[in-house]
C-alpha positions as CSV (number, residue, x, y, z in Angstrom):
1,M,-25.8,-24.0,7.6
2,Q,-23.7,-20.8,7.6
3,M,-22.3,-21.5,11.1
4,S,-21.3,-25.1,10.2
5,S,-19.6,-23.9,7.1
6,V,-17.6,-21.4,9.1
7,M,-16.8,-24.1,11.7
8,I,-15.6,-26.5,9.1
9,R,-13.4,-23.9,7.5
10,G,-12.0,-23.1,10.9
11,R,-11.3,-26.8,11.5
12,R,-9.6,-27.1,8.2
13,E,-7.4,-24.0,8.9
14,V,-6.4,-25.4,12.3
15,R,-5.5,-28.8,10.7
16,R,-3.5,-27.0,8.0
17,Q,-1.6,-25.0,10.6
18,L,-0.8,-28.2,12.5
19,G,0.5,-29.8,9.3
20,L,-2.2,-32.5,9.2
21,V,-3.3,-34.0,5.9
22,P,-6.7,-32.8,4.7
23,D,-9.5,-35.3,5.3
24,A,-13.1,-35.7,4.0
25,A,-14.5,-33.1,6.4
26,D,-12.0,-30.5,5.2
27,E,-13.5,-30.9,1.7
28,L,-17.1,-30.1,2.8
29,A,-16.8,-26.4,3.2
30,P,-15.9,-23.9,0.4
31,A,-12.6,-22.2,0.6
32,A,-12.4,-19.2,2.9
33,P,-12.5,-15.9,1.2
34,P,-9.0,-14.5,0.8
35,Q,-7.9,-12.2,3.6
36,R,-6.9,-8.8,2.7
37,Q,-3.2,-8.2,3.3
38,R,-2.2,-5.0,5.0
39,L,1.0,-4.1,3.4
40,V,2.6,-1.1,5.1
41,D,5.4,-0.2,2.7
42,A,7.2,-1.1,-0.5
43,D,9.3,-3.7,1.4
44,G,6.2,-5.5,2.6
45,V,4.8,-5.5,-0.9
46,R,8.2,-6.9,-2.2
47,D,8.1,-9.7,0.5
48,A,4.5,-10.6,-0.6
49,V,5.5,-10.7,-4.2
50,A,8.5,-12.8,-3.4
51,S,6.3,-15.3,-1.5
52,E,3.9,-15.4,-4.5
53,R,1.1,-13.5,-2.7
54,V,0.8,-10.7,-5.2
55,P,-1.8,-8.1,-4.1
56,R,-4.3,-7.0,-6.7
57,Q,-3.7,-3.4,-5.8
58,V,-1.2,-1.5,-3.7
59,R,-1.8,2.0,-2.3
60,M,1.3,4.1,-1.6
61,L,0.9,7.1,0.7
62,I,3.0,10.1,-0.3
63,F,3.3,13.7,0.5
64,Q,3.3,15.7,-2.7
65,R,6.0,18.4,-3.0
66,Q,4.1,21.2,-1.2
67,E,3.0,18.9,1.6
68,R,6.4,17.3,1.9
69,A,7.9,20.7,2.9
70,E,5.5,20.7,5.8
71,A,6.3,17.1,6.7
72,R,10.0,17.9,6.6
73,R,9.4,20.9,8.9
74,R,7.3,18.8,11.3
75,W,9.4,15.6,11.2
76,P,12.9,16.4,10.0
77,H,14.4,13.1,11.2
78,E,11.8,11.2,9.1
79,H,12.1,13.2,5.9
80,D,15.8,13.9,5.7
81,M,16.3,12.9,2.1
82,A,16.3,15.6,-0.6
83,D,13.0,15.9,-2.5
84,D,14.3,14.9,-5.9
85,E,16.1,11.9,-4.4
86,H,13.0,10.9,-2.5
87,Y,10.7,11.0,-5.5
88,Q,13.2,9.2,-7.7
89,A,13.6,6.5,-5.0
90,A,9.8,6.1,-4.9
91,E,9.6,5.8,-8.7
92,R,12.3,3.1,-8.7
93,R,10.5,1.1,-5.9
94,W,7.2,1.3,-7.8
95,R,8.8,0.2,-11.1
96,E,10.3,-2.7,-9.3
97,L,6.9,-3.7,-7.8
98,A,5.2,-3.4,-11.2
99,N,7.9,-5.5,-12.8
100,G,7.5,-8.0,-10.0
101,G,3.9,-8.5,-10.9
102,V,1.9,-6.0,-8.9
103,P,-1.0,-5.2,-11.3
104,A,-2.1,-1.9,-9.9
105,I,-0.3,0.8,-7.9
106,R,-2.3,3.8,-6.6
107,V,-0.5,6.8,-5.2
108,V,-2.4,8.3,-2.3
109,P,-1.5,12.0,-1.8
110,A,-1.7,12.9,1.9
111,T,-1.8,16.1,3.7
112,V,0.1,16.5,7.0
113,A,-3.0,18.0,8.7
114,D,-5.4,15.2,7.6
115,L,-2.9,12.5,8.6
116,C,-2.4,14.1,12.0
117,E,-6.1,14.4,12.5
118,F,-6.6,10.7,11.6
119,A,-3.8,9.8,14.1
120,D,-5.4,11.9,16.8
121,Q,-8.7,10.2,16.4
122,T,-7.0,6.8,16.9
123,G,-4.5,7.9,19.5
124,E,-1.6,6.7,17.4
125,S,1.5,8.3,15.9
126,P,1.2,9.8,12.4
127,L,4.6,8.3,11.7
128,D,3.3,4.7,12.3
129,P,3.4,2.8,8.9
130,A,0.3,0.8,9.8
131,L,-1.6,3.9,10.6
132,K,-0.6,5.4,7.2
133,V,-2.0,2.3,5.5
134,R,-5.3,2.5,7.4
135,Y,-5.5,6.2,6.5
136,S,-4.8,5.5,2.8
137,E,-7.6,2.9,2.9
138,T,-10.1,5.5,4.1
139,L,-9.7,7.6,0.9
140,S,-11.8,6.9,-2.1
141,E,-10.4,5.9,-5.5
142,E,-11.0,9.3,-6.8
143,H,-8.5,10.7,-4.3
144,T,-5.8,8.5,-5.6
145,I,-3.6,8.7,-8.7
146,A,-3.0,5.6,-10.9
147,W,0.7,4.9,-11.3
148,P,2.2,5.3,-13.7
149,P,0.2,8.2,-15.0
150,P,0.0,8.8,-18.7
151,R,3.1,10.5,-20.1
152,N,1.3,13.8,-20.7
153,S,-0.6,13.9,-17.4
154,P,0.6,15.9,-14.4
155,C,3.2,14.1,-12.4
156,W,2.1,12.2,-9.3
157,C,4.7,14.1,-7.1
158,G,2.7,17.3,-7.3
159,S,5.1,19.3,-9.4
160,T,3.6,21.3,-12.2
161,A,5.5,19.3,-14.8
162,K,4.1,16.5,-17.0
163,Y,5.0,13.0,-15.8
164,K,7.2,12.4,-18.8
165,K,9.3,15.5,-17.9
166,C,9.4,14.8,-14.2
167,C,9.4,11.5,-12.4
168,G,8.6,9.6,-15.5
169,R,11.9,10.4,-17.2
170,T,13.9,7.3,-18.1
171,V,16.9,7.1,-15.9
């Protein structure tokens, strides 16, 4: 029974892609479980929201302030924006996503060493956005920071300031 259900769902999907009207056989199988979207950056999330495919949770990989210095040293052409400008831009993007309907944003603090080790294991570049997404998915929830953090909590950017005095200031 399991195999026939999968086959009927496959048939239904092929017919949908061909633009054919659903028939009685298409109604026999339950709907396929939703596929998990791999959203590689804030632009991909924005596109998903615009097409009304709002993800339940988005993970955004970042280098906190001390690690960003190492990332800038290692990849200066990729991290040419000043730190304060970089973190303010991230905060604006995330506010835009939250206002667009994304219910949960998790900040994933990365280290250059761990990201490079992960890239070496897969034989890919640590600068590849898709690799960064896969890396962020390997980390457990407890290694992430809910965004926005409470006002009196430490800021997600890794500064020693409270969120309300750092990236959480109203612009």
